[in-house]
C-alpha positions as CSV (number, residue, x, y, z in Angstrom):
1,M,-33.7,-12.5,-31.3
2,S,-30.1,-13.5,-30.4
3,K,-29.9,-16.2,-28.1
4,R,-26.0,-15.5,-27.5
5,R,-25.3,-14.8,-23.9
6,V,-22.4,-12.2,-23.3
7,A,-20.3,-12.1,-20.1
8,V,-18.0,-9.2,-19.3
9,V,-15.3,-10.2,-16.9
10,T,-13.0,-7.5,-15.6
11,G,-9.7,-8.4,-14.3
12,G,-9.9,-11.3,-16.7
13,G,-6.3,-11.7,-17.4
14,S,-5.4,-13.6,-14.5
15,G,-6.5,-15.5,-11.1
16,V,-10.1,-15.4,-10.5
17,G,-10.9,-13.5,-13.5
18,R,-9.5,-16.0,-15.7
19,A,-11.1,-18.8,-13.9
20,A,-14.4,-17.5,-14.2
21,C,-13.8,-16.6,-18.1
22,T,-13.1,-20.3,-18.6
23,E,-15.7,-21.7,-16.5
24,L,-18.4,-19.4,-18.0
25,A,-17.2,-20.3,-21.5
26,N,-17.6,-24.0,-20.6
27,N,-21.2,-23.2,-19.8
28,G,-21.8,-21.7,-23.2
29,W,-21.3,-17.9,-22.5
30,T,-19.3,-15.6,-24.9
31,I,-16.5,-14.1,-23.0
32,V,-15.2,-10.5,-23.1
33,A,-12.1,-10.5,-21.0
34,A,-11.0,-7.1,-19.9
35,G,-8.1,-5.7,-18.1
36,R,-4.9,-3.6,-18.2
37,R,-2.4,-6.1,-19.8
38,L,-3.2,-7.3,-23.4
39,A,-0.7,-10.3,-23.1
40,T,-2.5,-11.8,-20.2
41,L,-6.0,-11.2,-21.6
42,N,-5.0,-12.8,-24.8
43,F,-3.8,-15.9,-22.9
44,T,-7.1,-16.0,-21.3
45,V,-8.7,-15.9,-24.8
46,E,-6.5,-18.6,-26.2
47,M,-7.6,-20.9,-23.1
48,V,-11.3,-20.4,-23.9
49,E,-11.0,-20.8,-27.6
50,S,-8.8,-23.7,-27.2
51,A,-11.7,-25.3,-25.4
52,G,-14.1,-24.5,-28.3
53,G,-15.5,-21.2,-26.7
54,T,-15.8,-17.7,-28.1
55,A,-13.8,-14.9,-26.3
56,M,-12.5,-11.3,-27.0
57,A,-9.8,-9.4,-25.1
58,V,-10.3,-5.6,-24.5
59,V,-7.7,-3.5,-22.7
60,C,-9.5,-1.4,-19.9
61,D,-8.6,0.6,-16.8
62,V,-11.8,0.4,-14.9
63,S,-10.9,3.4,-12.9
64,K,-11.0,5.8,-16.0
65,P,-14.5,6.5,-17.2
66,D,-13.4,7.0,-20.9
67,S,-11.9,3.4,-21.0
68,V,-15.0,1.9,-19.4
69,D,-17.0,3.7,-21.9
70,A,-14.7,2.3,-24.6
71,L,-15.0,-1.3,-23.2
72,F,-18.7,-1.2,-23.5
73,Q,-18.9,0.2,-26.7
74,R,-16.5,-2.6,-28.1
75,V,-19.0,-5.2,-26.5
76,Q,-22.0,-3.5,-28.1
77,D,-20.2,-3.4,-31.6
78,A,-19.0,-6.9,-31.4
79,W,-22.3,-8.6,-29.8
80,G,-24.9,-6.1,-29.3
81,R,-25.7,-7.0,-25.6
82,V,-24.5,-7.5,-22.3
83,D,-25.9,-10.4,-20.2
84,L,-23.5,-10.6,-17.3
85,L,-20.8,-8.2,-15.6
86,F,-18.4,-9.9,-13.3
87,N,-17.0,-6.8,-11.5
88,N,-13.5,-8.7,-10.6
89,A,-11.0,-6.1,-11.1
90,G,-9.2,-5.1,-8.0
91,C,-5.9,-4.4,-6.1
92,S,-4.5,-3.7,-2.7
93,A,-2.3,-1.3,-1.1
94,P,1.2,-2.1,0.8
95,A,0.4,-3.6,4.1
96,V,1.9,-0.7,6.2
97,P,0.5,1.0,9.3
98,L,-2.3,3.6,8.6
99,E,0.0,6.5,9.3
100,H,2.4,5.5,6.6
101,L,-0.1,4.9,3.9
102,T,0.3,7.2,1.1
103,F,-2.7,9.1,-0.2
104,E,-1.8,7.7,-3.7
105,D,-2.0,4.2,-2.7
106,W,-5.1,4.8,-0.9
107,S,-6.7,6.4,-4.0
108,Q,-5.6,3.8,-6.3
109,V,-7.3,1.0,-4.2
110,V,-10.7,3.2,-4.1
111,N,-10.5,4.1,-7.8
112,T,-10.0,0.5,-8.9
113,N,-12.1,-1.5,-6.3
114,L,-14.9,1.0,-5.6
115,T,-15.1,3.6,-8.4
116,G,-14.2,0.9,-11.1
117,S,-16.9,-1.4,-10.0
118,F,-19.3,1.5,-10.2
119,L,-18.5,2.7,-13.6
120,C,-18.6,-0.8,-15.1
121,A,-21.9,-1.5,-13.3
122,Q,-23.5,1.8,-14.5
123,R,-22.5,1.1,-18.1
124,A,-23.8,-2.4,-17.8
125,V,-27.1,-1.4,-16.3
126,A,-27.5,1.2,-19.2
127,A,-27.1,-1.6,-21.8
128,M,-29.2,-4.1,-19.9
129,K,-32.2,-1.7,-19.8
130,R,-32.2,-1.0,-23.5
131,Q,-31.3,-4.1,-24.9
132,N,-33.7,-6.7,-26.6
133,P,-34.6,-8.7,-24.6
134,P,-33.7,-6.4,-21.6
135,G,-32.1,-7.5,-18.4
136,G,-29.2,-9.3,-17.2
137,R,-26.9,-10.0,-14.0
138,I,-24.1,-8.3,-12.3
139,I,-21.8,-10.2,-9.9
140,N,-19.5,-8.2,-7.6
141,N,-16.2,-9.6,-6.3
142,G,-16.3,-8.7,-2.6
143,S,-14.0,-10.3,0.1
144,V,-14.1,-12.0,3.3
145,S,-11.8,-9.0,4.4
146,A,-14.9,-7.0,4.7
147,H,-15.9,-8.9,7.5
148,T,-12.7,-10.0,9.0
149,P,-9.7,-7.7,7.9
150,R,-6.5,-8.6,8.0
151,P,-3.8,-6.2,9.9
152,N,-2.8,-3.1,7.8
153,S,-5.5,-3.6,5.3
154,A,-7.7,-0.3,5.6
155,P,-7.8,0.7,1.9
156,Y,-8.8,-2.9,0.6
157,T,-11.3,-3.6,3.7
158,A,-12.9,-0.3,3.1
159,T,-13.6,-0.6,-0.3
160,K,-14.9,-4.2,-0.1
161,H,-17.3,-2.9,2.7
162,A,-18.6,-0.5,0.1
163,I,-18.9,-3.0,-2.5
164,T,-21.6,-4.7,-0.2
165,G,-23.5,-1.6,-0.3
166,L,-23.2,-1.2,-3.9
167,T,-24.5,-4.7,-4.4
168,K,-27.7,-4.2,-2.4
169,S,-28.5,-0.8,-4.1
170,L,-28.0,-2.4,-7.5
171,A,-30.1,-5.4,-6.6
172,L,-32.9,-3.1,-5.4
173,D,-32.7,-0.7,-8.3
174,G,-32.8,-3.5,-10.8
175,R,-36.2,-4.6,-9.8
176,G,-38.7,-4.2,-12.5
177,H,-35.8,-4.1,-15.1
178,S,-35.0,-7.8,-15.0
179,I,-31.6,-7.0,-13.7
180,T,-30.3,-8.8,-10.6
181,C,-27.0,-8.2,-8.8
182,G,-25.2,-10.4,-6.2
183,Q,-21.9,-10.7,-4.4
184,I,-19.2,-13.3,-4.1
185,D,-16.8,-13.0,-1.1
186,I,-13.7,-15.1,-1.8
187,G,-11.2,-16.1,0.7
188,N,-7.7,-17.4,-0.1
189,A,-7.9,-18.4,-3.8
190,E,-4.7,-19.4,-5.3
191,T,-3.7,-16.5,-7.4
192,E,-0.5,-14.2,-7.9
193,M,-1.9,-12.0,-5.2
194,T,-2.2,-14.7,-2.5
195,A,1.1,-16.6,-3.4
196,P,2.9,-15.3,-0.2
197,M,0.3,-17.1,2.0
198,A,2.3,-20.4,1.4
199,L,5.2,-18.9,3.0
200,G,3.5,-17.0,5.8
201,V,1.5,-13.8,6.2
202,P,0.8,-11.6,9.2
203,Q,-1.6,-12.5,11.9
204,P,-3.7,-10.3,14.2
205,D,-1.3,-11.6,17.1
206,G,1.6,-10.4,15.5
207,S,2.8,-13.8,14.3
208,V,3.3,-14.9,10.8
209,K,1.9,-18.2,9.7
210,P,1.2,-20.0,6.4
211,E,-2.5,-20.1,5.5
212,A,-4.7,-22.7,3.5
213,T,-5.7,-21.9,0.1
214,M,-8.2,-23.1,-2.4
215,K,-8.2,-23.7,-6.2
216,A,-9.2,-20.7,-8.2
217,A,-11.1,-22.9,-10.5
218,D,-13.6,-23.7,-7.7
219,V,-14.2,-19.9,-7.5
220,G,-14.8,-19.8,-11.3
221,R,-17.5,-22.7,-10.9
222,A,-19.1,-20.7,-8.2
223,V,-19.5,-17.5,-10.4
224,A,-20.7,-19.7,-13.3
225,Y,-23.5,-21.2,-11.0
226,M,-24.7,-17.6,-9.9
227,A,-24.5,-16.6,-13.4
228,D,-26.8,-19.5,-14.8
229,L,-29.4,-19.0,-12.5
230,P,-32.7,-18.1,-14.0
231,P,-33.8,-14.2,-13.9
232,D,-36.3,-14.8,-11.2
233,T,-33.6,-16.2,-8.7
234,T,-30.6,-14.5,-7.5
235,V,-27.8,-15.2,-4.9
236,L,-27.5,-12.1,-3.0
237,S,-24.4,-13.0,-1.1
238,M,-22.0,-16.2,-1.3
239,T,-18.9,-16.7,0.6
240,I,-16.6,-19.3,-0.8
241,M,-13.3,-19.7,1.1
242,A,-10.4,-22.3,1.8
243,S,-12.1,-24.5,4.5
244,E,-9.0,-24.5,6.9
245,M,-8.2,-20.7,6.6
246,P,-8.5,-18.6,9.8
247,F,-11.6,-16.8,9.3
248,V,-14.5,-18.4,11.2
249,G,-14.1,-18.5,15.1
250,R,-10.9,-17.8,17.3
251,G,-7.5,-19.5,17.1
């Protein structure tokens, strides 16, 4: 019986995904970094391996069923099991008024953030049920935007609301199969996507103001904490955020 613990991290080539890969590897996990850009995935793998860990890069578009099938087949062929899925891949649409949002931009966000998370979870659950020993954990990347949206963020906000429903359904359906599911809602981690926050981002009152951020590595440590809990314990929902960001309260 293998004692290897295998973690699949989507969006593993940058930002929160890369931070999660490195922190999980520090805790002894074998890493499968999945994403659309091989060069950035390879850099993540190099970071893990330079610290003494084991990692593999797999190019995958989570919005496409065949690509997700190929990802999990690669994991099965290489390691024989999936113990953790961090559903982290995501994107956002241009921040334009709703009447100017294109169907293509809406669809890209829904297909990546929601359908992609479903497809990966579906394949992970199937693997977790049939492997020996059975079981595993899924962590879905939500967002504080699901609770307090930004202006002109309907596609992103809607998909992150849906992720909460997916998380709760997976947590329920995993009972009796040693499969747990939780969600991490992240606010203002320093990534390529949040870089403009240092210069200023639109606020609900129409102003543009800089916002505080936090280190992506701290999010990685939070993911690793959730991942390392014993099978009889789970974090259903965690919020980790920059403490000075305008999320809690008014003004």
